[in-house]
N, C-alpha and C positions, 0 to 999 in steps of 0.2 A: 403468428406474430413472427416477424423476421428476427434473426440473431442481433442485428444492429439495433433494432427497436428494443429488444429485450435488454441489451447491454445499457442503452441510455436509460431505461426505466430502472435498472439496477443501480446505475450511478446516481440518479436523482434521489432514489429512496435512501441510498447510503449517505448522501450529502445531507439530506433532511435529518437522518438520525445524528450525524456529526453535529449539526447546528442545535439540535434539541438537546444534546449532551453537554453543551457548553454552559458555563455559568453565566448569569446575567451581567456580570462585570467583565466578560471576555472581550478581547479586542480583535480587530481584523487580523493582526499578527497571530493570535492564538488559533483563529480559524484556519489561516493558511498553513500554520504548522501542522495542525491535525490532518489537513488534506495532503500535505507532503508526506507525512509519515504513513498514511493510508496507502498512497500511491506506491511507496517503496516496499511496504509489506506485500501488496498485491503483485508487484513485479517479481519479488522474491519467491512467492508462491507459484507464480507462472513458470519461473525458471526451474523450480523443483519438478513441476508436472512434466516438463519436457526433458528433464535429465540434465540440465545445465547445472551441475553441482560439482563441488571439489571436496575431497575429504580433509578432515582437520590436519592429518599427517602431511598431505600434500601442500597445504597452506603454510604450515610450520616450516617445511623443507624449502619452499620458495622464498620466505622471508628470513631465513636463518642467516645470521651474520657470518 
């Protein structure tokens, strides 16, 4: 199985889990929010894997008044 097909299958199964985890009274907005949060978490984890990280001290220094 190619990597692209494996990724699509993984996304599909993750989406199904998200939908199944919603309450029966959930709205489209609830679903979209869950998808958005999942995308942001996955992007952050990918950044960590490739070393795109900043220390807490560096961020504090950057935003210090």
